[in-house]
Steps between C-alpha positions, in 0.01 A plus 500: 500500500603852439400775742562854388380861568285660236821688392672156438728484801539157658339443839642256756260214581489154650347189347319332802496170316128455525398696190519842671756780501591724793565861389589782742331820388472842645146630547368605165769296318430319177660213321443291183525121537535298185676189365877544448588570134151632419436870457132564570290738280394763752292706258134558601288440196168355396470121506342334199166326565550121503131416534197736474313550832233705657581866557540613860526836673351683193141589424333262259 
């Protein structure tokens, strides 16, 4: 696993061996956790519809 700040700096972490990571963060801190060797696409964009469904939250 790779643990980095949003700016790309590595963050120290410990693999607890049970499928969890231990990450020390200051209050308000943020990290990105992703598989090693994979650069995630962090762009916020619309997701294509995979199957039509009923509308929700909008007037009919």
